[in-house]
PyMOL Python script that loads the backbone (N, CA, C, O; Angstrom):
from pymol import cmd

cmd.read_pdbstr("""\
ATOM      1  N   UNK A   1     105.421 110.685 128.135  1.00  0.00           N
ATOM      2  CA  UNK A   1     105.914 111.170 126.855  1.00  0.00           C
ATOM      3  C   UNK A   1     105.349 112.569 126.631  1.00  0.00           C
ATOM      4  O   UNK A   1     104.149 112.795 126.783  1.00  0.00           O
ATOM      5  N   UNK A   2     106.210 113.489 126.273  1.00  0.00           N
ATOM      6  CA  UNK A   2     105.790 114.861 126.006  1.00  0.00           C
ATOM      7  C   UNK A   2     105.296 115.004 124.569  1.00  0.00           C
ATOM      8  O   UNK A   2     105.621 114.185 123.709  1.00  0.00           O
ATOM      9  N   UNK A   3     104.506 116.054 124.314  1.00  0.00           N
ATOM     10  CA  UNK A   3     103.887 116.238 122.997  1.00  0.00           C
ATOM     11  C   UNK A   3     104.905 116.314 121.872  1.00  0.00           C
ATOM     12  O   UNK A   3     104.664 115.784 120.787  1.00  0.00           O
ATOM     13  N   UNK A   4     106.038 116.965 122.111  1.00  0.00           N
ATOM     14  CA  UNK A   4     107.044 117.027 121.050  1.00  0.00           C
ATOM     15  C   UNK A   4     107.630 115.641 120.782  1.00  0.00           C
ATOM     16  O   UNK A   4     107.983 115.326 119.645  1.00  0.00           O
ATOM     17  N   UNK A   5     107.734 114.827 121.804  1.00  0.00           N
ATOM     18  CA  UNK A   5     108.259 113.472 121.630  1.00  0.00           C
ATOM     19  C   UNK A   5     107.287 112.603 120.836  1.00  0.00           C
ATOM     20  O   UNK A   5     107.700 111.876 119.933  1.00  0.00           O
ATOM     21  N   UNK A   6     106.003 112.676 121.169  1.00  0.00           N
ATOM     22  CA  UNK A   6     105.030 111.851 120.457  1.00  0.00           C
ATOM     23  C   UNK A   6     104.963 112.257 118.988  1.00  0.00           C
ATOM     24  O   UNK A   6     104.813 111.405 118.112  1.00  0.00           O
ATOM     25  N   UNK A   7     105.074 113.555 118.719  1.00  0.00           N
ATOM     26  CA  UNK A   7     105.082 114.008 117.324  1.00  0.00           C
ATOM     27  C   UNK A   7     106.320 113.521 116.585  1.00  0.00           C
ATOM     28  O   UNK A   7     106.237 113.119 115.425  1.00  0.00           O
ATOM     29  N   UNK A   8     107.461 113.556 117.251  1.00  0.00           N
ATOM     30  CA  UNK A   8     108.700 113.071 116.641  1.00  0.00           C
ATOM     31  C   UNK A   8     108.629 111.579 116.343  1.00  0.00           C
ATOM     32  O   UNK A   8     109.054 111.135 115.277  1.00  0.00           O
ATOM     33  N   UNK A   9     108.091 110.805 117.286  1.00  0.00           N
ATOM     34  CA  UNK A   9     107.981 109.356 117.085  1.00  0.00           C
ATOM     35  C   UNK A   9     107.013 109.059 115.945  1.00  0.00           C
ATOM     36  O   UNK A   9     107.314 108.242 115.074  1.00  0.00           O
ATOM     37  N   UNK A  10     105.857 109.714 115.944  1.00  0.00           N
ATOM     38  CA  UNK A  10     104.877 109.503 114.878  1.00  0.00           C
ATOM     39  C   UNK A  10     105.466 109.880 113.523  1.00  0.00           C
ATOM     40  O   UNK A  10     105.269 109.174 112.535  1.00  0.00           O
ATOM     41  N   UNK A  11     106.187 110.993 113.483  1.00  0.00           N
ATOM     42  CA  UNK A  11     106.807 111.426 112.227  1.00  0.00           C
ATOM     43  C   UNK A  11     107.808 110.394 111.722  1.00  0.00           C
ATOM     44  O   UNK A  11     107.820 110.068 110.535  1.00  0.00           O
ATOM     45  N   UNK A  12     108.632 109.889 112.602  1.00  0.00           N
ATOM     46  CA  UNK A  12     109.617 108.889 112.196  1.00  0.00           C
ATOM     47  C   UNK A  12     108.931 107.632 111.682  1.00  0.00           C
ATOM     48  O   UNK A  12     109.380 107.041 110.700  1.00  0.00           O
ATOM     49  N   UNK A  13     107.858 107.221 112.328  1.00  0.00           N
ATOM     50  CA  UNK A  13     107.157 106.017 111.899  1.00  0.00           C
ATOM     51  C   UNK A  13     106.525 106.167 110.518  1.00  0.00           C
ATOM     52  O   UNK A  13     106.694 105.303 109.658  1.00  0.00           O
ATOM     53  N   UNK A  14     105.798 107.265 110.305  1.00  0.00           N
ATOM     54  CA  UNK A  14     105.061 107.393 109.048  1.00  0.00           C
ATOM     55  C   UNK A  14     105.926 107.846 107.881  1.00  0.00           C
ATOM     56  O   UNK A  14     105.550 107.651 106.726  1.00  0.00           O
ATOM     57  N   UNK A  15     107.077 108.447 108.161  1.00  0.00           N
ATOM     58  CA  UNK A  15     107.913 108.923 107.053  1.00  0.00           C
ATOM     59  C   UNK A  15     109.115 108.035 106.777  1.00  0.00           C
ATOM     60  O   UNK A  15     109.720 108.134 105.710  1.00  0.00           O
ATOM     61  N   UNK A  16     109.466 107.184 107.703  1.00  0.00           N
ATOM     62  CA  UNK A  16     110.657 106.345 107.508  1.00  0.00           C
ATOM     63  C   UNK A  16     110.336 104.875 107.679  1.00  0.00           C
ATOM     64  O   UNK A  16     110.313 104.120 106.707  1.00  0.00           O
ATOM     65  N   UNK A  17     110.089 104.468 108.910  1.00  0.00           N
ATOM     66  CA  UNK A  17     109.952 103.045 109.214  1.00  0.00           C
ATOM     67  C   UNK A  17     108.781 102.392 108.476  1.00  0.00           C
ATOM     68  O   UNK A  17     108.965 101.395 107.777  1.00  0.00           O
ATOM     69  N   UNK A  18     107.591 102.947 108.629  1.00  0.00           N
ATOM     70  CA  UNK A  18     106.416 102.344 107.984  1.00  0.00           C
ATOM     71  C   UNK A  18     106.490 102.479 106.458  1.00  0.00           C
ATOM     72  O   UNK A  18     106.098 101.570 105.727  1.00  0.00           O
ATOM     73  N   UNK A  19     106.986 103.603 105.999  1.00  0.00           N
ATOM     74  CA  UNK A  19     107.131 103.800 104.551  1.00  0.00           C
ATOM     75  C   UNK A  19     108.065 102.751 103.969  1.00  0.00           C
ATOM     76  O   UNK A  19     107.797 102.213 102.894  1.00  0.00           O
ATOM     77  N   UNK A  20     109.149 102.457 104.660  1.00  0.00           N
ATOM     78  CA  UNK A  20     110.094 101.441 104.197  1.00  0.00           C
ATOM     79  C   UNK A  20     109.471 100.048 104.245  1.00  0.00           C
ATOM     80  O   UNK A  20     109.710  99.230 103.358  1.00  0.00           O
ATOM     81  N   UNK A  21     108.675  99.778 105.276  1.00  0.00           N
ATOM     82  CA  UNK A  21     108.051  98.463 105.429  1.00  0.00           C
ATOM     83  C   UNK A  21     106.909  98.243 104.453  1.00  0.00           C
ATOM     84  O   UNK A  21     106.791  97.169 103.863  1.00  0.00           O
ATOM     85  N   UNK A  22     106.062  99.262 104.280  1.00  0.00           N
ATOM     86  CA  UNK A  22     104.788  99.074 103.584  1.00  0.00           C
ATOM     87  C   UNK A  22     104.645  99.848 102.284  1.00  0.00           C
ATOM     88  O   UNK A  22     103.653  99.676 101.576  1.00  0.00           O
ATOM     89  N   UNK A  23     105.604 100.687 101.957  1.00  0.00           N
ATOM     90  CA  UNK A  23     105.509 101.486 100.747  1.00  0.00           C
ATOM     91  C   UNK A  23     104.750 102.779 100.985  1.00  0.00           C
ATOM     92  O   UNK A  23     104.443 103.124 102.126  1.00  0.00           O
ATOM     93  N   UNK A  24     104.445 103.497  99.908  1.00  0.00           N
ATOM     94  CA  UNK A  24     103.810 104.814 100.024  1.00  0.00           C
ATOM     95  C   UNK A  24     102.447 104.750 100.722  1.00  0.00           C
ATOM     96  O   UNK A  24     101.612 103.905 100.399  1.00  0.00           O
ATOM     97  N   UNK A  25     102.239 105.642 101.667  1.00  0.00           N
ATOM     98  CA  UNK A  25     101.003 105.669 102.450  1.00  0.00           C
ATOM     99  C   UNK A  25      99.781 105.893 101.573  1.00  0.00           C
ATOM    100  O   UNK A  25      98.733 105.289 101.801  1.00  0.00           O
ATOM    101  N   UNK A  26      99.907 106.754 100.575  1.00  0.00           N
ATOM    102  CA  UNK A  26      98.779 107.036  99.687  1.00  0.00           C
ATOM    103  C   UNK A  26      98.341 105.775  98.955  1.00  0.00           C
ATOM    104  O   UNK A  26      97.147 105.508  98.820  1.00  0.00           O
ATOM    105  N   UNK A  27      99.298 105.014  98.492  1.00  0.00           N
ATOM    106  CA  UNK A  27      98.984 103.763  97.781  1.00  0.00           C
ATOM    107  C   UNK A  27      98.350 102.749  98.731  1.00  0.00           C
ATOM    108  O   UNK A  27      97.394 102.068  98.359  1.00  0.00           O
ATOM    109  N   UNK A  28      98.865 102.642  99.937  1.00  0.00           N
ATOM    110  CA  UNK A  28      98.269 101.736 100.914  1.00  0.00           C
ATOM    111  C   UNK A  28      96.835 102.129 101.231  1.00  0.00           C
ATOM    112  O   UNK A  28      95.957 101.271 101.320  1.00  0.00           O
ATOM    113  N   UNK A  29      96.595 103.430 101.402  1.00  0.00           N
ATOM    114  CA  UNK A  29      95.239 103.905 101.688  1.00  0.00           C
ATOM    115  C   UNK A  29      94.299 103.557 100.537  1.00  0.00           C
ATOM    116  O   UNK A  29      93.145 103.194 100.760  1.00  0.00           O
ATOM    117  N   UNK A  30      94.792 103.669  99.320  1.00  0.00           N
ATOM    118  CA  UNK A  30      93.993 103.331  98.139  1.00  0.00           C
ATOM    119  C   UNK A  30      93.630 101.840  98.131  1.00  0.00           C
ATOM    120  O   UNK A  30      92.484 101.478  97.864  1.00  0.00           O
ATOM    121  N   UNK A  31      94.602 100.990  98.422  1.00  0.00           N
ATOM    122  CA  UNK A  31      94.362  99.541  98.449  1.00  0.00           C
ATOM    123  C   UNK A  31      93.375  99.182  99.558  1.00  0.00           C
ATOM    124  O   UNK A  31      92.426  98.432  99.333  1.00  0.00           O
ATOM    125  N   UNK A  32      93.604  99.722 100.757  1.00  0.00           N
ATOM    126  CA  UNK A  32      92.720  99.431 101.887  1.00  0.00           C
ATOM    127  C   UNK A  32      91.307  99.932 101.602  1.00  0.00           C
ATOM    128  O   UNK A  32      90.338  99.230 101.892  1.00  0.00           O
ATOM    129  N   UNK A  33      91.176 101.131 101.041  1.00  0.00           N
ATOM    130  CA  UNK A  33      89.860 101.673 100.705  1.00  0.00           C
ATOM    131  C   UNK A  33      89.136 100.755  99.730  1.00  0.00           C
ATOM    132  O   UNK A  33      87.939 100.511  99.878  1.00  0.00           O
ATOM    133  N   UNK A  34      89.847 100.250  98.746  1.00  0.00           N
ATOM    134  CA  UNK A  34      89.240  99.335  97.779  1.00  0.00           C
ATOM    135  C   UNK A  34      88.766  98.043  98.426  1.00  0.00           C
ATOM    136  O   UNK A  34      87.674  97.556  98.135  1.00  0.00           O
ATOM    137  N   UNK A  35      89.590  97.493  99.302  1.00  0.00           N
ATOM    138  CA  UNK A  35      89.218  96.251  99.988  1.00  0.00           C
ATOM    139  C   UNK A  35      88.028  96.472 100.918  1.00  0.00           C
ATOM    140  O   UNK A  35      87.094  95.670 100.931  1.00  0.00           O
ATOM    141  N   UNK A  36      88.055  97.559 101.697  1.00  0.00           N
ATOM    142  CA  UNK A  36      86.948  97.838 102.609  1.00  0.00           C
ATOM    143  C   UNK A  36      85.666  98.145 101.838  1.00  0.00           C
ATOM    144  O   UNK A  36      84.575  97.776 102.272  1.00  0.00           O
ATOM    145  N   UNK A  37      85.797  98.820 100.694  1.00  0.00           N
ATOM    146  CA  UNK A  37      84.618  99.102  99.873  1.00  0.00           C
ATOM    147  C   UNK A  37      83.996  97.805  99.368  1.00  0.00           C
ATOM    148  O   UNK A  37      82.777  97.636  99.408  1.00  0.00           O
ATOM    149  N   UNK A  38      84.844  96.887  98.893  1.00  0.00           N
ATOM    150  CA  UNK A  38      84.343  95.595  98.407  1.00  0.00           C
ATOM    151  C   UNK A  38      83.680  94.810  99.537  1.00  0.00           C
ATOM    152  O   UNK A  38      82.639  94.183  99.340  1.00  0.00           O
ATOM    153  N   UNK A  39      84.282  94.848 100.705  1.00  0.00           N
ATOM    154  CA  UNK A  39      83.768  94.083 101.846  1.00  0.00           C
ATOM    155  C   UNK A  39      82.435  94.639 102.350  1.00  0.00           C
ATOM    156  O   UNK A  39      81.513  93.879 102.647  1.00  0.00           O
ATOM    157  N   UNK A  40      82.339  95.969 102.445  1.00  0.00           N
ATOM    158  CA  UNK A  40      81.133  96.588 103.013  1.00  0.00           C
ATOM    159  C   UNK A  40      80.054  96.863 101.971  1.00  0.00           C
ATOM    160  O   UNK A  40      78.886  97.034 102.317  1.00  0.00           O
ATOM    161  N   UNK A  41      80.439  96.906 100.704  1.00  0.00           N
ATOM    162  CA  UNK A  41      79.478  97.273  99.666  1.00  0.00           C
ATOM    163  C   UNK A  41      79.192  98.762  99.647  1.00  0.00           C
ATOM    164  O   UNK A  41      78.249  99.207  98.992  1.00  0.00           O
ATOM    165  N   UNK A  42      79.996  99.533 100.359  1.00  0.00           N
ATOM    166  CA  UNK A  42      79.851 100.994 100.410  1.00  0.00           C
ATOM    167  C   UNK A  42      81.161 101.630  99.987  1.00  0.00           C
ATOM    168  O   UNK A  42      82.227 101.042 100.166  1.00  0.00           O
ATOM    169  N   UNK A  43      81.087 102.822  99.432  1.00  0.00           N
ATOM    170  CA  UNK A  43      82.285 103.533  98.998  1.00  0.00           C
ATOM    171  C   UNK A  43      83.066 104.013 100.213  1.00  0.00           C
ATOM    172  O   UNK A  43      82.574 104.813 101.008  1.00  0.00           O
ATOM    173  N   UNK A  44      84.282 103.517 100.344  1.00  0.00           N
ATOM    174  CA  UNK A  44      85.206 103.957 101.384  1.00  0.00           C
ATOM    175  C   UNK A  44      86.329 104.712 100.677  1.00  0.00           C
ATOM    176  O   UNK A  44      86.963 104.176  99.769  1.00  0.00           O
ATOM    177  N   UNK A  45      86.573 105.940 101.086  1.00  0.00           N
ATOM    178  CA  UNK A  45      87.624 106.742 100.455  1.00  0.00           C
ATOM    179  C   UNK A  45      88.952 106.556 101.183  1.00  0.00           C
ATOM    180  O   UNK A  45      89.006 105.998 102.279  1.00  0.00           O
ATOM    181  N   UNK A  46      90.009 107.031 100.555  1.00  0.00           N
ATOM    182  CA  UNK A  46      91.333 106.959 101.188  1.00  0.00           C
ATOM    183  C   UNK A  46      91.366 107.738 102.488  1.00  0.00           C
ATOM    184  O   UNK A  46      91.997 107.309 103.453  1.00  0.00           O
ATOM    185  N   UNK A  47      90.692 108.880 102.523  1.00  0.00           N
ATOM    186  CA  UNK A  47      90.711 109.636 103.776  1.00  0.00           C
ATOM    187  C   UNK A  47      89.875 108.944 104.849  1.00  0.00           C
ATOM    188  O   UNK A  47      90.172 109.068 106.037  1.00  0.00           O
ATOM    189  N   UNK A  48      88.825 108.212 104.441  1.00  0.00           N
ATOM    190  CA  UNK A  48      88.066 107.420 105.410  1.00  0.00           C
ATOM    191  C   UNK A  48      88.965 106.392 106.099  1.00  0.00           C
ATOM    192  O   UNK A  48      88.821 106.135 107.294  1.00  0.00           O
ATOM    193  N   UNK A  49      89.879 105.815 105.347  1.00  0.00           N
ATOM    194  CA  UNK A  49      90.792 104.812 105.905  1.00  0.00           C
ATOM    195  C   UNK A  49      91.594 105.422 107.047  1.00  0.00           C
ATOM    196  O   UNK A  49      91.683 104.832 108.124  1.00  0.00           O
ATOM    197  N   UNK A  50      92.174 106.588 106.826  1.00  0.00           N
ATOM    198  CA  UNK A  50      92.965 107.236 107.874  1.00  0.00           C
ATOM    199  C   UNK A  50      92.120 107.552 109.096  1.00  0.00           C
ATOM    200  O   UNK A  50      92.548 107.321 110.227  1.00  0.00           O
ATOM    201  N   UNK A  51      90.926 108.078 108.875  1.00  0.00           N
ATOM    202  CA  UNK A  51      90.047 108.433 109.992  1.00  0.00           C
ATOM    203  C   UNK A  51      89.636 107.182 110.766  1.00  0.00           C
ATOM    204  O   UNK A  51      89.664 107.172 111.996  1.00  0.00           O
ATOM    205  N   UNK A  52      89.257 106.135 110.048  1.00  0.00           N
ATOM    206  CA  UNK A  52      88.775 104.928 110.709  1.00  0.00           C
ATOM    207  C   UNK A  52      89.896 104.208 111.466  1.00  0.00           C
ATOM    208  O   UNK A  52      89.655 103.646 112.534  1.00  0.00           O
ATOM    209  N   UNK A  53      91.103 104.219 110.930  1.00  0.00           N
ATOM    210  CA  UNK A  53      92.220 103.625 111.657  1.00  0.00           C
ATOM    211  C   UNK A  53      92.554 104.442 112.907  1.00  0.00           C
ATOM    212  O   UNK A  53      92.869 103.873 113.952  1.00  0.00           O
ATOM    213  N   UNK A  54      92.486 105.771 112.806  1.00  0.00           N
ATOM    214  CA  UNK A  54      92.699 106.611 113.987  1.00  0.00           C
ATOM    215  C   UNK A  54      91.603 106.348 115.019  1.00  0.00           C
ATOM    216  O   UNK A  54      91.882 106.290 116.217  1.00  0.00           O
ATOM    217  N   UNK A  55      90.370 106.190 114.568  1.00  0.00           N
ATOM    218  CA  UNK A  55      89.271 105.891 115.489  1.00  0.00           C
ATOM    219  C   UNK A  55      89.469 104.549 116.189  1.00  0.00           C
ATOM    220  O   UNK A  55      89.101 104.390 117.353  1.00  0.00           O
ATOM    221  N   UNK A  56      90.049 103.588 115.480  1.00  0.00           N
ATOM    222  CA  UNK A  56      90.354 102.308 116.114  1.00  0.00           C
ATOM    223  C   UNK A  56      91.291 102.521 117.293  1.00  0.00           C
ATOM    224  O   UNK A  56      91.085 101.964 118.371  1.00  0.00           O
ATOM    225  N   UNK A  57      92.330 103.336 117.077  1.00  0.00           N
ATOM    226  CA  UNK A  57      93.284 103.611 118.152  1.00  0.00           C
ATOM    227  C   UNK A  57      92.621 104.409 119.278  1.00  0.00           C
ATOM    228  O   UNK A  57      92.908 104.174 120.452  1.00  0.00           O
ATOM    229  N   UNK A  58      91.746 105.339 118.934  1.00  0.00           N
ATOM    230  CA  UNK A  58      91.028 106.106 119.942  1.00  0.00           C
ATOM    231  C   UNK A  58      90.108 105.176 120.742  1.00  0.00           C
ATOM    232  O   UNK A  58      89.969 105.331 121.956  1.00  0.00           O
ATOM    233  N   UNK A  59      89.489 104.223 120.067  1.00  0.00           N
ATOM    234  CA  UNK A  59      88.669 103.237 120.758  1.00  0.00           C
ATOM    235  C   UNK A  59      89.476 102.418 121.748  1.00  0.00           C
ATOM    236  O   UNK A  59      89.001 102.110 122.840  1.00  0.00           O
ATOM    237  N   UNK A  60      90.692 102.068 121.369  1.00  0.00           N
ATOM    238  CA  UNK A  60      91.560 101.334 122.292  1.00  0.00           C
ATOM    239  C   UNK A  60      91.932 102.191 123.493  1.00  0.00           C
ATOM    240  O   UNK A  60      92.028 101.692 124.614  1.00  0.00           O
ATOM    241  N   UNK A  61      92.140 103.481 123.255  1.00  0.00           N
ATOM    242  CA  UNK A  61      92.426 104.389 124.367  1.00  0.00           C
ATOM    243  C   UNK A  61      91.223 104.511 125.298  1.00  0.00           C
ATOM    244  O   UNK A  61      91.377 104.552 126.519  1.00  0.00           O
ATOM    245  N   UNK A  62      90.035 104.568 124.721  1.00  0.00           N
ATOM    246  CA  UNK A  62      88.820 104.743 125.509  1.00  0.00           C
ATOM    247  C   UNK A  62      88.456 103.488 126.301  1.00  0.00           C
ATOM    248  O   UNK A  62      87.902 103.580 127.397  1.00  0.00           O
ATOM    249  N   UNK A  63      88.765 102.329 125.750  1.00  0.00           N
ATOM    250  CA  UNK A  63      88.341 101.091 126.402  1.00  0.00           C
ATOM    251  C   UNK A  63      89.453 100.389 127.170  1.00  0.00           C
ATOM    252  O   UNK A  63      89.209  99.409 127.875  1.00  0.00           O
ATOM    253  N   UNK A  64      90.659 100.888 127.032  1.00  0.00           N
ATOM    254  CA  UNK A  64      91.781 100.208 127.660  1.00  0.00           C
ATOM    255  C   UNK A  64      92.617 101.146 128.499  1.00  0.00           C
ATOM    256  O   UNK A  64      92.103 102.028 129.187  1.00  0.00           O
ATOM    257  N   UNK A  65      93.885 100.940 128.429  1.00  0.00           N
ATOM    258  CA  UNK A  65      94.839 101.688 129.242  1.00  0.00           C
ATOM    259  C   UNK A  65      95.324 102.912 128.463  1.00  0.00           C
ATOM    260  O   UNK A  65      96.069 102.760 127.495  1.00  0.00           O
ATOM    261  N   UNK A  66      94.921 104.118 128.862  1.00  0.00           N
ATOM    262  CA  UNK A  66      95.315 105.313 128.126  1.00  0.00           C
ATOM    263  C   UNK A  66      96.794 105.664 128.251  1.00  0.00           C
ATOM    264  O   UNK A  66      97.264 106.598 127.602  1.00  0.00           O
ATOM    265  N   UNK A  67      97.524 104.930 129.069  1.00  0.00           N
ATOM    266  CA  UNK A  67      98.958 105.206 129.179  1.00  0.00           C
ATOM    267  C   UNK A  67      99.772 104.451 128.129  1.00  0.00           C
ATOM    268  O   UNK A  67     100.996 104.575 128.089  1.00  0.00           O
ATOM    269  N   UNK A  68      99.097 103.666 127.275  1.00  0.00           N
ATOM    270  CA  UNK A  68      99.805 102.951 126.216  1.00  0.00           C
ATOM    271  C   UNK A  68     100.147 103.955 125.107  1.00  0.00           C
ATOM    272  O   UNK A  68      99.279 104.374 124.341  1.00  0.00           O
ATOM    273  N   UNK A  69     101.400 104.323 125.040  1.00  0.00           N
ATOM    274  CA  UNK A  69     101.845 105.372 124.116  1.00  0.00           C
ATOM    275  C   UNK A  69     101.622 105.002 122.661  1.00  0.00           C
ATOM    276  O   UNK A  69     101.379 105.880 121.833  1.00  0.00           O
ATOM    277  N   UNK A  70     101.699 103.731 122.336  1.00  0.00           N
ATOM    278  CA  UNK A  70     101.537 103.266 120.962  1.00  0.00           C
ATOM    279  C   UNK A  70     100.215 103.736 120.359  1.00  0.00           C
ATOM    280  O   UNK A  70     100.176 104.130 119.193  1.00  0.00           O
ATOM    281  N   UNK A  71      99.142 103.700 121.133  1.00  0.00           N
ATOM    282  CA  UNK A  71      97.834 104.114 120.601  1.00  0.00           C
ATOM    283  C   UNK A  71      97.824 105.598 120.250  1.00  0.00           C
ATOM    284  O   UNK A  71      97.286 105.992 119.216  1.00  0.00           O
ATOM    285  N   UNK A  72      98.413 106.411 121.103  1.00  0.00           N
ATOM    286  CA  UNK A  72      98.497 107.855 120.839  1.00  0.00           C
ATOM    287  C   UNK A  72      99.343 108.120 119.595  1.00  0.00           C
ATOM    288  O   UNK A  72      98.949 108.881 118.711  1.00  0.00           O
ATOM    289  N   UNK A  73     100.503 107.484 119.544  1.00  0.00           N
ATOM    290  CA  UNK A  73     101.418 107.682 118.415  1.00  0.00           C
ATOM    291  C   UNK A  73     100.760 107.253 117.110  1.00  0.00           C
ATOM    292  O   UNK A  73     100.810 107.980 116.117  1.00  0.00           O
ATOM    293  N   UNK A  74     100.146 106.075 117.112  1.00  0.00           N
ATOM    294  CA  UNK A  74      99.533 105.573 115.885  1.00  0.00           C
ATOM    295  C   UNK A  74      98.359 106.442 115.434  1.00  0.00           C
ATOM    296  O   UNK A  74      98.204 106.691 114.238  1.00  0.00           O
ATOM    297  N   UNK A  75      97.533 106.907 116.371  1.00  0.00           N
ATOM    298  CA  UNK A  75      96.407 107.769 115.996  1.00  0.00           C
ATOM    299  C   UNK A  75      96.911 109.039 115.317  1.00  0.00           C
ATOM    300  O   UNK A  75      96.368 109.465 114.298  1.00  0.00           O
ATOM    301  N   UNK A  76      97.943 109.632 115.885  1.00  0.00           N
ATOM    302  CA  UNK A  76      98.543 110.831 115.287  1.00  0.00           C
ATOM    303  C   UNK A  76      99.104 110.499 113.900  1.00  0.00           C
ATOM    304  O   UNK A  76      98.925 111.264 112.953  1.00  0.00           O
ATOM    305  N   UNK A  77      99.768 109.377 113.792  1.00  0.00           N
ATOM    306  CA  UNK A  77     100.330 108.961 112.504  1.00  0.00           C
ATOM    307  C   UNK A  77      99.257 108.773 111.442  1.00  0.00           C
ATOM    308  O   UNK A  77      99.406 109.248 110.316  1.00  0.00           O
ATOM    309  N   UNK A  78      98.167 108.077 111.798  1.00  0.00           N
ATOM    310  CA  UNK A  78      97.081 107.864 110.834  1.00  0.00           C
ATOM    311  C   UNK A  78      96.464 109.187 110.400  1.00  0.00           C
ATOM    312  O   UNK A  78      96.158 109.370 109.221  1.00  0.00           O
ATOM    313  N   UNK A  79      96.278 110.105 111.332  1.00  0.00           N
ATOM    314  CA  UNK A  79      95.701 111.401 110.973  1.00  0.00           C
ATOM    315  C   UNK A  79      96.650 112.215 110.101  1.00  0.00           C
ATOM    316  O   UNK A  79      96.202 112.951 109.221  1.00  0.00           O
ATOM    317  N   UNK A  80      97.957 112.092 110.335  1.00  0.00           N
ATOM    318  CA  UNK A  80      98.910 112.818 109.491  1.00  0.00           C
ATOM    319  C   UNK A  80      98.898 112.269 108.062  1.00  0.00           C
ATOM    320  O   UNK A  80      99.060 113.021 107.101  1.00  0.00           O
ATOM    321  N   UNK A  81      98.708 110.976 107.934  1.00  0.00           N
ATOM    322  CA  UNK A  81      98.585 110.381 106.602  1.00  0.00           C
ATOM    323  C   UNK A  81      97.308 110.890 105.942  1.00  0.00           C
ATOM    324  O   UNK A  81      97.299 111.194 104.749  1.00  0.00           O
ATOM    325  N   UNK A  82      96.241 110.981 106.711  1.00  0.00           N
ATOM    326  CA  UNK A  82      94.974 111.469 106.163  1.00  0.00           C
ATOM    327  C   UNK A  82      95.062 112.872 105.606  1.00  0.00           C
ATOM    328  O   UNK A  82      94.536 113.148 104.528  1.00  0.00           O
ATOM    329  N   UNK A  83      95.724 113.761 106.327  1.00  0.00           N
ATOM    330  CA  UNK A  83      95.827 115.133 105.824  1.00  0.00           C
ATOM    331  C   UNK A  83      96.654 115.175 104.545  1.00  0.00           C
ATOM    332  O   UNK A  83      96.364 115.965 103.646  1.00  0.00           O
ATOM    333  N   UNK A  84      97.676 114.335 104.457  1.00  0.00           N
ATOM    334  CA  UNK A  84      98.471 114.294 103.228  1.00  0.00           C
ATOM    335  C   UNK A  84      97.662 113.745 102.066  1.00  0.00           C
ATOM    336  O   UNK A  84      97.703 114.285 100.961  1.00  0.00           O
ATOM    337  N   UNK A  85      96.931 112.675 102.317  1.00  0.00           N
ATOM    338  CA  UNK A  85      96.085 112.062 101.276  1.00  0.00           C
ATOM    339  C   UNK A  85      95.081 113.066 100.739  1.00  0.00           C
ATOM    340  O   UNK A  85      94.782 113.071  99.545  1.00  0.00           O
ATOM    341  N   UNK A  86      94.556 113.918 101.618  1.00  0.00           N
ATOM    342  CA  UNK A  86      93.497 114.854 101.223  1.00  0.00           C
ATOM    343  C   UNK A  86      94.009 116.186 100.676  1.00  0.00           C
ATOM    344  O   UNK A  86      93.257 116.912 100.025  1.00  0.00           O
ATOM    345  N   UNK A  87      95.264 116.514 100.926  1.00  0.00           N
ATOM    346  CA  UNK A  87      95.699 117.859 100.552  1.00  0.00           C
ATOM    347  C   UNK A  87      96.859 117.917  99.567  1.00  0.00           C
ATOM    348  O   UNK A  87      97.113 118.972  98.987  1.00  0.00           O
ATOM    349  N   UNK A  88      97.556 116.830  99.366  1.00  0.00           N
ATOM    350  CA  UNK A  88      98.730 116.851  98.484  1.00  0.00           C
ATOM    351  C   UNK A  88      98.448 116.001  97.244  1.00  0.00           C
ATOM    352  O   UNK A  88      98.391 114.774  97.322  1.00  0.00           O
ATOM    353  N   UNK A  89      98.273 116.665  96.106  1.00  0.00           N
ATOM    354  CA  UNK A  89      98.077 115.966  94.839  1.00  0.00           C
ATOM    355  C   UNK A  89      97.065 114.838  94.928  1.00  0.00           C
ATOM    356  O   UNK A  89      97.339 113.721  94.490  1.00  0.00           O
ATOM    357  N   UNK A  90      95.904 115.119  95.488  1.00  0.00           N
ATOM    358  CA  UNK A  90      94.916 114.069  95.704  1.00  0.00           C
ATOM    359  C   UNK A  90      93.637 114.344  94.944  1.00  0.00           C
ATOM    360  O   UNK A  90      93.186 115.483  94.819  1.00  0.00           O
ATOM    361  N   UNK A  91      93.072 113.266  94.443  1.00  0.00           N
ATOM    362  CA  UNK A  91      91.760 113.352  93.836  1.00  0.00           C
ATOM    363  C   UNK A  91      90.713 112.773  94.784  1.00  0.00           C
ATOM    364  O   UNK A  91      89.540 112.653  94.429  1.00  0.00           O
ATOM    365  N   UNK A  92      91.146 112.417  95.988  1.00  0.00           N
ATOM    366  CA  UNK A  92      90.237 111.824  96.972  1.00  0.00           C
ATOM    367  C   UNK A  92      89.312 112.899  97.514  1.00  0.00           C
ATOM    368  O   UNK A  92      89.788 113.871  98.102  1.00  0.00           O
ATOM    369  N   UNK A  93      87.989 112.755  97.333  1.00  0.00           N
ATOM    370  CA  UNK A  93      87.070 113.780  97.844  1.00  0.00           C
ATOM    371  C   UNK A  93      86.990 113.730  99.365  1.00  0.00           C
ATOM    372  O   UNK A  93      86.998 112.657  99.968  1.00  0.00           O
ATOM    373  N   UNK A  94      86.914 114.896  99.967  1.00  0.00           N
ATOM    374  CA  UNK A  94      86.787 114.965 101.426  1.00  0.00           C
ATOM    375  C   UNK A  94      85.343 114.903 101.840  1.00  0.00           C
ATOM    376  O   UNK A  94      85.040 114.948 103.032  1.00  0.00           O
TER     377      UNK A  94
END
""", "prot")
cmd.dss("prot")
cmd.show_as("cartoon", "prot")
cmd.util.cbc("prot")
cmd.orient("prot")
């Protein structure tokens, strides 16, 4: 898969398919941050959610088969959500 293809696939997933399935990414990040904060007893921000989910995919790449395109696509998607959460109408501290 070429870089333009992976970007196109990630874009389609985070702006169309996943948005339709799960609703607004910002709202999901807020819910996940709240749940993880309650579970860990530590403040988890919305941008932490994006970073930690991307790290999960990076961990799978590091410990498994790096030719699995899904991990690359998802990591890019999670990071794109993170930049939006942190830069577009957000009160989430970086």
